[in-house]
All heavy atoms as TSV, in Angstrom:
chain	resi	resn	atom	element	x	y	z
A	1	MET	N	N	0.842	-1.183	-0.002
A	1	MET	CA	C	0.000	0.000	-0.001
A	1	MET	C	C	0.886	1.245	0.002
A	1	MET	O	O	1.822	1.352	0.783
A	1	MET	CB	C	-0.907	-0.021	1.225
A	1	MET	CG	C	-1.715	1.238	1.382
A	1	MET	SD	S	-2.763	1.213	2.833
A	1	MET	CE	C	-4.291	0.808	2.046
A	2	ALA	N	N	0.610	2.173	-0.849
A	2	ALA	CA	C	1.401	3.395	-0.987
A	2	ALA	C	C	1.128	4.342	0.176
A	2	ALA	O	O	0.002	4.473	0.649
A	2	ALA	CB	C	1.086	4.088	-2.308
A	3	GLU	N	N	2.186	4.991	0.634
A	3	GLU	CA	C	2.120	5.956	1.733
A	3	GLU	C	C	2.515	7.326	1.199
A	3	GLU	O	O	3.645	7.508	0.736
A	3	GLU	CB	C	3.073	5.526	2.845
A	3	GLU	CG	C	3.190	6.490	3.975
A	3	GLU	CD	C	2.080	6.349	5.001
A	3	GLU	OE1	O	1.374	5.324	4.983
A	3	GLU	OE2	O	1.914	7.275	5.799
A	4	ASP	N	N	1.585	8.296	1.244
A	4	ASP	CA	C	1.889	9.658	0.825
A	4	ASP	C	C	2.643	10.377	1.946
A	4	ASP	O	O	2.267	10.279	3.114
A	4	ASP	CB	C	0.602	10.437	0.521
A	4	ASP	CG	C	-0.099	9.960	-0.734
A	4	ASP	OD1	O	0.525	9.230	-1.525
A	4	ASP	OD2	O	-1.272	10.322	-0.909
A	5	VAL	N	N	3.693	11.092	1.580
A	5	VAL	CA	C	4.449	11.916	2.526
A	5	VAL	C	C	4.043	13.366	2.242
A	5	VAL	O	O	4.280	13.875	1.152
A	5	VAL	CB	C	5.966	11.732	2.348
A	5	VAL	CG1	C	6.717	12.618	3.332
A	5	VAL	CG2	C	6.351	10.267	2.495
A	6	LEU	N	N	3.402	14.005	3.224
A	6	LEU	CA	C	2.864	15.344	3.049
A	6	LEU	C	C	3.608	16.358	3.914
A	6	LEU	O	O	4.071	16.026	5.011
A	6	LEU	CB	C	1.378	15.367	3.421
A	6	LEU	CG	C	0.471	14.378	2.684
A	6	LEU	CD1	C	-0.932	14.436	3.263
A	6	LEU	CD2	C	0.467	14.654	1.200
A	7	ALA	N	N	3.684	17.585	3.444
A	7	ALA	CA	C	4.266	18.669	4.229
A	7	ALA	C	C	3.321	19.030	5.361
A	7	ALA	O	O	2.111	19.070	5.172
A	7	ALA	CB	C	4.506	19.881	3.345
A	8	GLU	N	N	3.898	19.278	6.520
A	8	GLU	CA	C	3.089	19.670	7.668
A	8	GLU	C	C	3.050	21.181	7.865
A	8	GLU	O	O	2.234	21.680	8.634
A	8	GLU	CB	C	3.613	19.000	8.930
A	8	GLU	CG	C	3.464	17.481	8.874
A	8	GLU	CD	C	3.928	16.803	10.157
A	8	GLU	OE1	O	4.255	17.506	11.137
A	8	GLU	OE2	O	3.947	15.574	10.161
A	9	ILE	N	N	3.958	21.894	7.166
A	9	ILE	CA	C	4.071	23.344	7.343
A	9	ILE	C	C	4.377	24.018	6.012
A	9	ILE	O	O	4.766	23.363	5.045
A	9	ILE	CB	C	5.195	23.694	8.340
A	9	ILE	CG1	C	6.524	23.110	7.847
A	9	ILE	CG2	C	4.883	23.227	9.749
A	9	ILE	CD1	C	7.725	23.567	8.597
A	10	VAL	N	N	4.235	25.330	5.991
A	10	VAL	CA	C	4.685	26.127	4.853
A	10	VAL	C	C	6.205	26.204	4.957
A	10	VAL	O	O	6.746	26.505	6.026
A	10	VAL	CB	C	4.078	27.550	4.912
A	10	VAL	CG1	C	4.643	28.414	3.809
A	10	VAL	CG2	C	2.562	27.469	4.842
A	11	ALA	N	N	6.905	25.905	3.860
A	11	ALA	CA	C	8.367	25.844	3.932
A	11	ALA	C	C	8.982	25.959	2.548
A	11	ALA	O	O	8.290	25.915	1.532
A	11	ALA	CB	C	8.805	24.531	4.575
A	12	THR	N	N	10.308	26.060	2.537
A	12	THR	CA	C	11.110	25.997	1.322
A	12	THR	C	C	11.883	24.692	1.360
A	12	THR	O	O	12.430	24.319	2.396
A	12	THR	CB	C	12.103	27.172	1.261
A	12	THR	OG1	O	11.370	28.395	1.293
A	12	THR	CG2	C	12.939	27.106	-0.011
A	13	VAL	N	N	11.929	23.990	0.226
A	13	VAL	CA	C	12.701	22.750	0.148
A	13	VAL	C	C	14.176	23.119	0.015
A	13	VAL	O	O	14.567	23.784	-0.936
A	13	VAL	CB	C	12.248	21.883	-1.058
A	13	VAL	CG1	C	13.086	20.629	-1.158
A	13	VAL	CG2	C	10.760	21.554	-0.958
A	14	LEU	N	N	14.982	22.709	1.001
A	14	LEU	CA	C	16.421	22.965	0.964
A	14	LEU	C	C	17.146	21.892	0.161
A	14	LEU	O	O	18.011	22.209	-0.658
A	14	LEU	CB	C	17.004	22.970	2.371
A	14	LEU	CG	C	16.734	24.179	3.237
A	14	LEU	CD1	C	17.386	24.007	4.604
A	14	LEU	CD2	C	17.240	25.440	2.580
A	15	GLU	N	N	16.796	20.625	0.412
A	15	GLU	CA	C	17.505	19.525	-0.221
A	15	GLU	C	C	16.613	18.297	-0.297
A	15	GLU	O	O	15.903	17.990	0.657
A	15	GLU	CB	C	18.757	19.204	0.596
A	15	GLU	CG	C	19.687	18.212	-0.027
A	15	GLU	CD	C	20.966	18.030	0.785
A	15	GLU	OE1	O	21.130	18.660	1.839
A	15	GLU	OE2	O	21.808	17.231	0.341
A	16	VAL	N	N	16.651	17.629	-1.432
A	16	VAL	CA	C	15.949	16.353	-1.608
A	16	VAL	C	C	16.999	15.262	-1.522
A	16	VAL	O	O	17.955	15.247	-2.294
A	16	VAL	CB	C	15.202	16.305	-2.960
A	16	VAL	CG1	C	14.510	14.963	-3.136
A	16	VAL	CG2	C	14.200	17.449	-3.068
A	17	LEU	N	N	16.848	14.350	-0.561
A	17	LEU	CA	C	17.869	13.349	-0.272
A	17	LEU	C	C	17.583	11.985	-0.890
A	17	LEU	O	O	18.407	11.071	-0.753
A	17	LEU	CB	C	18.042	13.211	1.241
A	17	LEU	CG	C	18.410	14.514	1.947
A	17	LEU	CD1	C	18.349	14.336	3.453
A	17	LEU	CD2	C	19.778	14.970	1.522
A	18	VAL	N	N	16.417	11.821	-1.515
A	18	VAL	CA	C	16.059	10.535	-2.133
A	18	VAL	C	C	15.627	10.744	-3.576
A	18	VAL	O	O	15.276	11.851	-3.973
A	18	VAL	CB	C	14.930	9.820	-1.357
A	18	VAL	CG1	C	15.386	9.447	0.041
A	18	VAL	CG2	C	13.670	10.673	-1.302
A	19	ARG	N	N	15.667	9.648	-4.334
A	19	ARG	CA	C	15.191	9.663	-5.719
A	19	ARG	C	C	14.225	8.497	-5.898
A	19	ARG	O	O	14.214	7.558	-5.098
A	19	ARG	CB	C	16.360	9.482	-6.689
A	19	ARG	CG	C	17.289	10.670	-6.714
A	19	ARG	CD	C	18.356	10.505	-7.743
A	19	ARG	NE	N	19.321	9.511	-7.259
A	19	ARG	CZ	C	20.388	9.117	-7.934
A	19	ARG	NH1	N	20.636	9.595	-9.108
A	19	ARG	NH2	N	21.209	8.227	-7.413
A	20	GLU	N	N	13.448	8.562	-6.968
A	20	GLU	CA	C	12.551	7.452	-7.273
A	20	GLU	C	C	13.362	6.172	-7.387
A	20	GLU	O	O	14.447	6.164	-7.981
A	20	GLU	CB	C	11.796	7.720	-8.575
A	20	GLU	CG	C	10.774	8.831	-8.430
A	20	GLU	CD	C	10.000	9.097	-9.721
A	20	GLU	OE1	O	10.017	8.245	-10.629
A	20	GLU	OE2	O	9.390	10.166	-9.799
A	21	GLY	N	N	12.855	5.113	-6.768
A	21	GLY	CA	C	13.535	3.820	-6.802
A	21	GLY	C	C	14.418	3.563	-5.595
A	21	GLY	O	O	14.854	2.430	-5.372
A	22	ASP	N	N	14.688	4.598	-4.784
A	22	ASP	CA	C	15.531	4.415	-3.600
A	22	ASP	C	C	14.772	3.647	-2.511
A	22	ASP	O	O	13.612	3.961	-2.217
A	22	ASP	CB	C	15.956	5.759	-3.004
A	22	ASP	CG	C	17.035	6.466	-3.792
A	22	ASP	OD1	O	17.567	5.866	-4.747
A	22	ASP	OD2	O	17.343	7.625	-3.446
A	23	PRO	N	N	15.432	2.673	-1.872
A	23	PRO	CA	C	14.819	2.022	-0.703
A	23	PRO	C	C	14.999	2.921	0.520
A	23	PRO	O	O	16.021	3.610	0.647
A	23	PRO	CB	C	15.629	0.733	-0.557
A	23	PRO	CG	C	16.967	1.061	-1.148
A	23	PRO	CD	C	16.709	2.069	-2.237
A	24	VAL	N	N	14.002	2.954	1.394
A	24	VAL	CA	C	14.096	3.735	2.633
A	24	VAL	C	C	13.592	2.896	3.803
A	24	VAL	O	O	12.775	2.001	3.635
A	24	VAL	CB	C	13.292	5.055	2.552
A	24	VAL	CG1	C	13.890	6.004	1.550
A	24	VAL	CG2	C	11.825	4.808	2.259
A	25	ASN	N	N	14.128	3.216	4.968
A	25	ASN	CA	C	13.682	2.591	6.211
A	25	ASN	C	C	12.922	3.624	7.031
A	25	ASN	O	O	13.094	4.831	6.851
A	25	ASN	CB	C	14.890	2.089	7.023
A	25	ASN	CG	C	15.589	0.947	6.336
A	25	ASN	OD1	O	14.960	-0.036	5.959
A	25	ASN	ND2	N	16.895	1.068	6.156
A	26	THR	N	N	12.111	3.150	7.944
A	26	THR	CA	C	11.399	4.044	8.845
A	26	THR	C	C	12.414	4.943	9.550
A	26	THR	O	O	13.423	4.465	10.058
A	26	THR	CB	C	10.596	3.233	9.877
A	26	THR	OG1	O	9.705	2.362	9.176
A	26	THR	CG2	C	9.798	4.146	10.800
A	27	GLY	N	N	12.170	6.247	9.528
A	27	GLY	CA	C	13.053	7.205	10.184
A	27	GLY	C	C	14.099	7.821	9.285
A	27	GLY	O	O	14.781	8.769	9.699
A	28	ASP	N	N	14.261	7.306	8.056
A	28	ASP	CA	C	15.224	7.914	7.129
A	28	ASP	C	C	14.752	9.311	6.735
A	28	ASP	O	O	13.559	9.548	6.566
A	28	ASP	CB	C	15.358	7.078	5.853
A	28	ASP	CG	C	16.166	5.808	6.049
A	28	ASP	OD1	O	16.726	5.593	7.130
A	28	ASP	OD2	O	16.219	5.017	5.076
A	29	THR	N	N	15.701	10.232	6.571
A	29	THR	CA	C	15.367	11.590	6.134
A	29	THR	C	C	15.192	11.590	4.616
A	29	THR	O	O	16.065	11.149	3.884
A	29	THR	CB	C	16.470	12.581	6.525
A	29	THR	OG1	O	16.640	12.537	7.954
A	29	THR	CG2	C	16.108	13.996	6.114
A	30	LEU	N	N	14.046	12.086	4.166
A	30	LEU	CA	C	13.718	12.140	2.739
A	30	LEU	C	C	14.066	13.502	2.151
A	30	LEU	O	O	14.608	13.591	1.052
A	30	LEU	CB	C	12.228	11.873	2.528
A	30	LEU	CG	C	11.662	10.581	3.131
A	30	LEU	CD1	C	10.157	10.550	2.983
A	30	LEU	CD2	C	12.312	9.369	2.512
A	31	VAL	N	N	13.720	14.559	2.885
A	31	VAL	CA	C	13.840	15.924	2.397
A	31	VAL	C	C	14.179	16.820	3.586
A	31	VAL	O	O	13.742	16.552	4.712
A	31	VAL	CB	C	12.496	16.387	1.774
A	31	VAL	CG1	C	12.509	17.843	1.398
A	31	VAL	CG2	C	12.122	15.538	0.569
A	32	LEU	N	N	14.959	17.867	3.337
A	32	LEU	CA	C	15.182	18.904	4.349
A	32	LEU	C	C	14.404	20.144	3.936
A	32	LEU	O	O	14.515	20.603	2.800
A	32	LEU	CB	C	16.661	19.258	4.456
A	32	LEU	CG	C	17.557	18.257	5.154
A	32	LEU	CD1	C	19.008	18.729	5.093
A	32	LEU	CD2	C	17.135	18.040	6.584
A	33	LEU	N	N	13.610	20.657	4.868
A	33	LEU	CA	C	12.835	21.874	4.644
A	33	LEU	C	C	13.413	22.996	5.492
A	33	LEU	O	O	14.088	22.751	6.495
A	33	LEU	CB	C	11.369	21.655	5.045
A	33	LEU	CG	C	10.611	20.532	4.344
A	33	LEU	CD1	C	9.195	20.445	4.906
A	33	LEU	CD2	C	10.591	20.731	2.851
A	34	GLU	N	N	13.115	24.227	5.089
A	34	GLU	CA	C	13.483	25.403	5.883
A	34	GLU	C	C	12.228	26.225	6.101
A	34	GLU	O	O	11.487	26.519	5.161
A	34	GLU	CB	C	14.529	26.237	5.151
A	34	GLU	CG	C	15.081	27.384	5.979
A	34	GLU	CD	C	14.263	28.661	5.888
A	34	GLU	OE1	O	13.712	28.950	4.825
A	34	GLU	OE2	O	14.169	29.362	6.898
A	35	SER	N	N	11.980	26.529	7.373
A	35	SER	CA	C	10.849	27.372	7.726
A	35	SER	C	C	11.250	28.196	8.938
A	35	SER	O	O	11.772	27.641	9.917
A	35	SER	CB	C	9.616	26.527	8.039
A	35	SER	OG	O	8.507	27.355	8.329
A	36	MET	N	N	11.049	29.495	8.866
A	36	MET	CA	C	11.380	30.404	9.953
A	36	MET	C	C	12.838	30.227	10.384
A	36	MET	O	O	13.148	30.186	11.578
A	36	MET	CB	C	10.419	30.207	11.117
A	36	MET	CG	C	8.979	30.518	10.726
A	36	MET	SD	S	7.777	30.176	12.010
A	36	MET	CE	C	8.342	31.251	13.301
A	37	LYS	N	N	13.728	30.055	9.403
A	37	LYS	CA	C	15.175	29.929	9.608
A	37	LYS	C	C	15.577	28.663	10.370
A	37	LYS	O	O	16.671	28.575	10.921
A	37	LYS	CB	C	15.734	31.169	10.271
A	37	LYS	CG	C	15.530	32.412	9.416
A	37	LYS	CD	C	16.245	33.592	9.974
A	37	LYS	CE	C	15.935	34.785	9.078
A	37	LYS	NZ	N	16.753	35.912	9.342
A	38	MET	N	N	14.691	27.666	10.387
A	38	MET	CA	C	14.997	26.386	11.010
A	38	MET	C	C	14.989	25.303	9.947
A	38	MET	O	O	14.143	25.309	9.054
A	38	MET	CB	C	13.951	26.045	12.079
A	38	MET	CG	C	13.973	26.965	13.267
A	38	MET	SD	S	12.661	26.640	14.480
A	38	MET	CE	C	12.461	24.902	14.455
A	39	GLU	N	N	15.940	24.366	10.026
A	39	GLU	CA	C	15.944	23.210	9.145
A	39	GLU	C	C	15.073	22.127	9.758
A	39	GLU	O	O	15.210	21.805	10.941
A	39	GLU	CB	C	17.366	22.668	8.954
A	39	GLU	CG	C	18.195	23.514	8.039
A	39	GLU	CD	C	19.522	22.868	7.675
A	39	GLU	OE1	O	19.694	21.650	7.886
A	39	GLU	OE2	O	20.388	23.597	7.179
A	40	ILE	N	N	14.185	21.579	8.943
A	40	ILE	CA	C	13.241	20.574	9.413
A	40	ILE	C	C	13.352	19.347	8.521
A	40	ILE	O	O	13.052	19.413	7.329
A	40	ILE	CB	C	11.794	21.123	9.378
A	40	ILE	CG1	C	11.729	22.380	10.243
A	40	ILE	CG2	C	10.802	20.068	9.817
A	40	ILE	CD1	C	10.726	23.382	9.784
A	41	PRO	N	N	13.781	18.212	9.077
A	41	PRO	CA	C	13.845	16.993	8.264
A	41	PRO	C	C	12.454	16.384	8.116
A	41	PRO	O	O	11.650	16.411	9.048
A	41	PRO	CB	C	14.753	16.076	9.080
A	41	PRO	CG	C	14.588	16.530	10.494
A	41	PRO	CD	C	14.303	18.022	10.426
A	42	VAL	N	N	12.171	15.865	6.927
A	42	VAL	CA	C	10.943	15.098	6.691
A	42	VAL	C	C	11.362	13.637	6.679
A	42	VAL	O	O	12.182	13.234	5.843
A	42	VAL	CB	C	10.278	15.494	5.363
A	42	VAL	CG1	C	9.062	14.622	5.097
A	42	VAL	CG2	C	9.886	16.960	5.377
A	43	LEU	N	N	10.832	12.861	7.596
A	43	LEU	CA	C	11.250	11.482	7.784
A	43	LEU	C	C	10.249	10.499	7.180
A	43	LEU	O	O	9.046	10.762	7.163
A	43	LEU	CB	C	11.402	11.181	9.279
A	43	LEU	CG	C	12.288	12.137	10.079
A	43	LEU	CD1	C	12.295	11.734	11.545
A	43	LEU	CD2	C	13.693	12.174	9.518
A	44	ALA	N	N	10.764	9.359	6.752
A	44	ALA	CA	C	9.902	8.274	6.272
A	44	ALA	C	C	9.186	7.649	7.468
A	44	ALA	O	O	9.829	7.330	8.476
A	44	ALA	CB	C	10.733	7.219	5.555
A	45	GLU	N	N	7.884	7.513	7.372
A	45	GLU	CA	C	7.115	6.907	8.461
A	45	GLU	C	C	6.946	5.415	8.247
A	45	GLU	O	O	6.487	4.705	9.145
A	45	GLU	CB	C	5.767	7.598	8.598
A	45	GLU	CG	C	5.909	9.037	9.069
A	45	GLU	CD	C	4.582	9.717	9.315
A	45	GLU	OE1	O	3.536	9.041	9.315
A	45	GLU	OE2	O	4.592	10.931	9.517
A	46	VAL	N	N	7.298	4.931	7.055
A	46	VAL	CA	C	7.235	3.500	6.741
A	46	VAL	C	C	8.485	3.121	5.951
A	46	VAL	O	O	9.122	3.971	5.336
A	46	VAL	CB	C	5.976	3.142	5.911
A	46	VAL	CG1	C	4.700	3.437	6.685
A	46	VAL	CG2	C	5.961	3.877	4.576
A	47	ALA	N	N	8.819	1.841	5.967
A	47	ALA	CA	C	9.900	1.332	5.128
A	47	ALA	C	C	9.322	0.953	3.778
A	47	ALA	O	O	8.155	0.563	3.680
A	47	ALA	CB	C	10.549	0.127	5.789
A	48	GLY	N	N	10.119	1.079	2.727
A	48	GLY	CA	C	9.652	0.709	1.391
A	48	GLY	C	C	10.551	1.307	0.331
A	48	GLY	O	O	11.725	1.591	0.578
A	49	THR	N	N	9.965	1.524	-0.842
A	49	THR	CA	C	10.678	2.092	-1.979
A	49	THR	C	C	10.017	3.408	-2.363
A	49	THR	O	O	8.786	3.474	-2.467
A	49	THR	CB	C	10.642	1.128	-3.177
A	49	THR	OG1	O	11.243	-0.111	-2.777
A	49	THR	CG2	C	11.405	1.690	-4.365
A	50	VAL	N	N	10.825	4.436	-2.588
A	50	VAL	CA	C	10.297	5.720	-3.043
A	50	VAL	C	C	9.822	5.537	-4.489
A	50	VAL	O	O	10.600	5.188	-5.362
A	50	VAL	CB	C	11.366	6.823	-2.960
A	50	VAL	CG1	C	10.829	8.142	-3.510
A	50	VAL	CG2	C	11.864	6.983	-1.532
A	51	THR	N	N	8.526	5.733	-4.714
A	51	THR	CA	C	7.980	5.564	-6.067
A	51	THR	C	C	7.765	6.883	-6.781
A	51	THR	O	O	7.610	6.906	-8.000
A	51	THR	CB	C	6.659	4.774	-6.036
A	51	THR	OG1	O	5.728	5.429	-5.181
A	51	THR	CG2	C	6.891	3.351	-5.533
A	52	ALA	N	N	7.779	7.997	-6.022
A	52	ALA	CA	C	7.613	9.309	-6.651
A	52	ALA	C	C	8.150	10.389	-5.724
A	52	ALA	O	O	8.018	10.283	-4.507
A	52	ALA	CB	C	6.145	9.586	-6.959
A	53	VAL	N	N	8.777	11.403	-6.306
A	53	VAL	CA	C	9.224	12.586	-5.566
A	53	VAL	C	C	8.597	13.783	-6.265
A	53	VAL	O	O	8.744	13.951	-7.471
A	53	VAL	CB	C	10.763	12.702	-5.573
A	53	VAL	CG1	C	11.196	13.982	-4.867
A	53	VAL	CG2	C	11.399	11.481	-4.919
A	54	HIS	N	N	7.871	14.588	-5.501
A	54	HIS	CA	C	7.096	15.691	-6.077
A	54	HIS	C	C	7.634	17.074	-5.747
A	54	HIS	O	O	6.921	18.064	-5.941
A	54	HIS	CB	C	5.634	15.583	-5.625
A	54	HIS	CG	C	4.945	14.372	-6.162
A	54	HIS	ND1	N	4.378	14.340	-7.408
A	54	HIS	CD2	C	4.753	13.136	-5.628
A	54	HIS	CE1	C	3.842	13.151	-7.625
A	54	HIS	NE2	N	4.068	12.398	-6.561
A	55	VAL	N	N	8.861	17.149	-5.219
A	55	VAL	CA	C	9.461	18.447	-4.901
A	55	VAL	C	C	10.896	18.487	-5.395
A	55	VAL	O	O	11.507	17.451	-5.652
A	55	VAL	CB	C	9.431	18.740	-3.380
A	55	VAL	CG1	C	8.006	18.878	-2.870
A	55	VAL	CG2	C	10.196	17.681	-2.601
A	56	ALA	N	N	11.431	19.691	-5.504
A	56	ALA	CA	C	12.827	19.903	-5.867
A	56	ALA	C	C	13.378	21.008	-4.982
A	56	ALA	O	O	12.620	21.831	-4.443
A	56	ALA	CB	C	12.942	20.294	-7.342
A	57	ALA	N	N	14.690	21.047	-4.841
A	57	ALA	CA	C	15.324	22.099	-4.042
A	57	ALA	C	C	14.885	23.470	-4.549
A	57	ALA	O	O	14.829	23.710	-5.758
A	57	ALA	CB	C	16.836	21.966	-4.107
A	58	GLY	N	N	14.528	24.337	-3.613
A	58	GLY	CA	C	14.088	25.679	-3.963
A	58	GLY	C	C	12.580	25.849	-4.047
A	58	GLY	O	O	12.082	26.974	-4.064
A	59	ASP	N	N	11.844	24.735	-4.101
A	59	ASP	CA	C	10.374	24.809	-4.168
A	59	ASP	C	C	9.813	25.420	-2.888
A	59	ASP	O	O	10.285	25.138	-1.787
A	59	ASP	CB	C	9.747	23.424	-4.348
A	59	ASP	CG	C	9.924	22.848	-5.741
A	59	ASP	OD1	O	10.454	23.558	-6.625
A	59	ASP	OD2	O	9.520	21.684	-5.942
A	60	GLN	N	N	8.790	26.253	-3.053
A	60	GLN	CA	C	8.006	26.757	-1.937
A	60	GLN	C	C	6.786	25.859	-1.810
A	60	GLN	O	O	6.060	25.685	-2.782
A	60	GLN	CB	C	7.560	28.206	-2.205
A	60	GLN	CG	C	8.692	29.171	-2.450
A	60	GLN	CD	C	9.475	29.472	-1.200
A	60	GLN	OE1	O	8.921	29.622	-0.125
A	60	GLN	NE2	N	10.790	29.569	-1.342
A	61	ILE	N	N	6.569	25.274	-0.624
A	61	ILE	CA	C	5.455	24.346	-0.471
A	61	ILE	C	C	4.543	24.810	0.668
A	61	ILE	O	O	4.973	25.527	1.576
A	61	ILE	CB	C	5.926	22.902	-0.250
A	61	ILE	CG1	C	6.793	22.776	1.001
A	61	ILE	CG2	C	6.678	22.393	-1.482
A	61	ILE	CD1	C	7.174	21.352	1.358
A	62	GLN	N	N	3.312	24.372	0.598
A	62	GLN	CA	C	2.299	24.686	1.601
A	62	GLN	C	C	2.016	23.443	2.442
A	62	GLN	O	O	2.307	22.322	2.031
A	62	GLN	CB	C	1.005	25.138	0.914
A	62	GLN	CG	C	1.159	26.343	0.013
A	62	GLN	CD	C	1.521	27.595	0.777
A	62	GLN	OE1	O	0.953	27.884	1.815
A	62	GLN	NE2	N	2.493	28.334	0.259
A	63	ALA	N	N	1.400	23.631	3.590
A	63	ALA	CA	C	0.979	22.494	4.406
A	63	ALA	C	C	0.042	21.634	3.569
A	63	ALA	O	O	-0.833	22.144	2.866
A	63	ALA	CB	C	0.277	22.990	5.662
A	64	GLY	N	N	0.260	20.325	3.604
A	64	GLY	CA	C	-0.554	19.394	2.845
A	64	GLY	C	C	-0.003	19.063	1.465
A	64	GLY	O	O	-0.523	18.189	0.780
A	65	HIS	N	N	1.066	19.754	1.039
A	65	HIS	CA	C	1.671	19.504	-0.263
A	65	HIS	C	C	2.266	18.095	-0.293
A	65	HIS	O	O	2.952	17.679	0.644
A	65	HIS	CB	C	2.767	20.543	-0.522
A	65	HIS	CG	C	3.373	20.470	-1.892
A	65	HIS	ND1	N	2.983	21.297	-2.900
A	65	HIS	CD2	C	4.339	19.674	-2.394
A	65	HIS	CE1	C	3.693	21.017	-3.991
A	65	HIS	NE2	N	4.532	20.021	-3.689
A	66	LEU	N	N	2.047	17.366	-1.386
A	66	LEU	CA	C	2.612	16.034	-1.540
A	66	LEU	C	C	4.109	16.145	-1.819
A	66	LEU	O	O	4.525	16.751	-2.796
A	66	LEU	CB	C	1.909	15.293	-2.685
A	66	LEU	CG	C	2.382	13.871	-2.975
A	66	LEU	CD1	C	2.179	12.962	-1.757
A	66	LEU	CD2	C	1.661	13.314	-4.191
A	67	ILE	N	N	4.910	15.544	-0.952
A	67	ILE	CA	C	6.368	15.580	-1.074
A	67	ILE	C	C	6.867	14.346	-1.818
A	67	ILE	O	O	7.651	14.440	-2.765
A	67	ILE	CB	C	7.038	15.673	0.311
A	67	ILE	CG1	C	6.716	17.036	0.928
A	67	ILE	CG2	C	8.544	15.450	0.198
A	67	ILE	CD1	C	7.187	17.189	2.356
A	68	ALA	N	N	6.404	13.176	-1.393
A	68	ALA	CA	C	6.872	11.919	-1.991
A	68	ALA	C	C	5.852	10.824	-1.720
A	68	ALA	O	O	4.936	10.992	-0.911
A	68	ALA	CB	C	8.233	11.516	-1.415
A	69	VAL	N	N	6.045	9.694	-2.408
A	69	VAL	CA	C	5.216	8.506	-2.189
A	69	VAL	C	C	6.166	7.334	-1.948
A	69	VAL	O	O	7.138	7.145	-2.677
A	69	VAL	CB	C	4.319	8.214	-3.421
A	69	VAL	CG1	C	3.482	6.951	-3.174
A	69	VAL	CG2	C	3.418	9.411	-3.720
A	70	ILE	N	N	5.856	6.573	-0.894
A	70	ILE	CA	C	6.632	5.370	-0.575
A	70	ILE	C	C	5.694	4.180	-0.709
A	70	ILE	O	O	4.591	4.181	-0.189
A	70	ILE	CB	C	7.185	5.449	0.874
A	70	ILE	CG1	C	8.079	6.657	1.037
A	70	ILE	CG2	C	7.917	4.140	1.220
A	70	ILE	CD1	C	8.503	6.906	2.478
A	71	ASP	N	N	6.160	3.152	-1.408
A	71	ASP	CA	C	5.344	1.949	-1.601
A	71	ASP	C	C	6.016	0.764	-0.959
A	71	ASP	O	O	7.213	0.646	-0.919
A	71	ASP	CB	C	5.152	1.676	-3.095
A	71	ASP	CG	C	3.954	0.795	-3.363
A	71	ASP	OD1	O	3.199	0.497	-2.428
A	71	ASP	OD2	O	3.796	0.400	-4.533
C-alpha cells in the first residue's frame, strides 16, 4: 500500500535526499525543509521504496503539499 508523505508546514525545500527507486527505512530523512530559519527533516514513516518525488530544491510548499510517495 502506498504511503503519501505530506508537508506539515509552509516551507522551502532545501535539499531532496532521495530519488525514485531508492529504498528507505522508517526514520530515514527524505527531504530537508526550511521554515522560519529552522531546518526541518521530513522522515519516512514507513519502510519501502520511493515511487515518486514531487518536490525539488528551492520549491516553496504549503501544508498538505505532496512531497513523496513510498510503496
